[in-house]
N, C-alpha and C positions, 0 to 999 in steps of 0.2 A: 618227425619234429613235433613236440608237444606244444600246443598253443595254450597260453595262459588266459583265463577268462578276464574280460575287462570289467573292472568294478565301476559301474556308472554312477552309483549313488553319491560318492564323494564329489565326482565331477559336477553332477547336477546341483548339488548343494553349494559348491563353490560358485557356479554360474549364477544361481539365484542370489547369493550373497553379493556378488559383483553388481548385479542388476539393481539391487536395493541402494547401492552407492552412486549409481549414475544420476546426473542432474535431472534427466527426464522422468525419474521415478519419485521425485520429492518436490516440495515447495520451497521457495526461498524468497527473501525480500531484502535487498541491500539498498538503503537510502542514506544519502549524505546531504546535509544542508550546510552551506558556508556563508557567513555574513559578508556582505559587500563593504561594510564599514569598519569592522573591528577584527575580522579574520576568524571569529569564533566558529567552531565546527560542531554540529550536532549529528550524531549517527545513531538513531533509535534502533533498538533491537525489537523488531516487530515479529511477535510469535503467533499472533492470531491474524489470519488473512482470509478473505472471501471475496468473490465477485459475483455479480449478476449482470444480465444484459437483456435488451429488448430486440436488438439486431446486431449485425456485425459492425455497424457504425456507432452504436450507443452502448457503452460498457461502463459500469460503475465498480471500482475496486476499493476495498477497505482494508487497511493495514493498521494494526494496533498492538501495543504491548500490554493491553488489558486482557486478562483471561476471558475466554469465550463465555464462561459461566456467569460473569458479571453482567452480560447483556441479556441473559435469560431471565434473571431475577427482576421483577418489577421494581423500579427505583422508589426510594423513600423520599417524598417531596421535602422532608425536613432535614435530610442529610446531604452532605456534599457529595458530588460525583467521585468515583474512585480516581486516584492519581494515575496519570498515564497520558498517552498520546494516541490520537487517531488521525490517520492520513486518508483523505478521500480523493481519489482521482477519477474524474468523469471524462471519458473519451467521447467526443461528440461527432467525430468523423474519422473513419479509418483511412489512412493515407494509401493512395494508389501509385505504384511505381510509374514514373513518367508523367503523372498527372498532378500530383500534390507537390507544391513547392516546398523544399526543405531548406529554409533560410533561418538565420538567427532570430528573426522576429516572427517566424511562422508558429502557429499554435493550433493544436487539434484537441487539447484537453484543458480542463480547468482543474486546479489543485486547491484543496483546503487542508490545513493542518491545525488540529485542535490540541491545545496543551492544557492539561488539568493538573494543578500542583498546589497542595496545601490550601485549598479553598479559593485559589486564584485561577482564573481561566482566561485564555487568550486564543484567538483564532487568526491564523495567517491565511492569506489567499493570493492566488495568482494563476499562472498557466504555464504551458510548455508544449513541446512536441513529443508525443508518445509514438514510438515506432514499435508496433506489435510484431511478434514473430510466430504467432499461432492464431488459430481461429477461435472466436469467442464460443462457438458451438462445440468445440472439442472437449470441453469440460476442464481444460487447464489453459489459462491465459498467460502468455509470456510477453515481455516487452522491456523497453528501456526508455528513459527520459534523460537526455544528455545535458540539457541546460534549461531547466525550469526556473521560474522566478517567483518569489514569495515576499510579502510584506504584511505587517500586522494590520488587520482590518477592524478588529474590535477586541475589547478586553475589559475585565473587571478592574476597578481602581487600584487594587493591590497587586496586579500582574506586573512582573518584571520582564520587559522585552530585552532578552540578552542577545538576540540575533539582529534585529532591525531588518532592513531589506536584505534578502539573501538569495542565493542560487541553490537549486536542488538537482541532484542527480539520483537516478533510481534504476535498478535492475531487478526484475521480479519474475517469478513463476508462481501462479496462484490457482488453486482449485476452485471450481464453481461451487457455491453454496448459497443459494438464493435466500433461504430462511435466515442464515446467520447475517448475510449482507443486509437484509432488510431490518433486522434487529439493531445492528450497529448504526445503520442510517437513522433509525428512529431515535436512538439514544444521542447520536451526534446532534440532531436538531433540538433535543431537549436540553442538552448541556451547553450548547453554544451561547456565548454571551450576547445579549440583545441590546446592551447599552454600554456606555463608556468607550465608544469608538475612539481610536487614536487618529 
């Protein structure tokens, strides 16, 4: 009986291709905000993401639809910020099974959502319960927020608040990038409106 040689190269290539499609091999960020008053829904397409952390209880995540290059370039003080959105989630305590209460009013993270559009700027703020599914030290942080809340905190006079008080749901998997996270954090603080609070 003649044995035919096994061609391993196509098999290996197929397996590598499959691995590239698995959720664990890529980043994703699905965020949905729904107005409590008028039913308006906002689902930003966040293509730039990064997180940094100081310990397992303290994690800062940044999600934005602004290209990463825009944060590398020093801002022009005379120019408007680029149009887009930045979501900052700050987890201040990691929940422990059996110890951390998971109730509708429970919160272990603060949430800020900065909206930049046509020279108008608004920032929403609130909180929620972030349930992580990975370690911050792993280099990739995953988790969900099932029922966060947001409301407009400050805005420039020409900002149109199309959402009002709203609920937020999020599901994400983000790679650690301390440098990019710190750059986004710096620009966030530079672009956030300081007056015209609603």
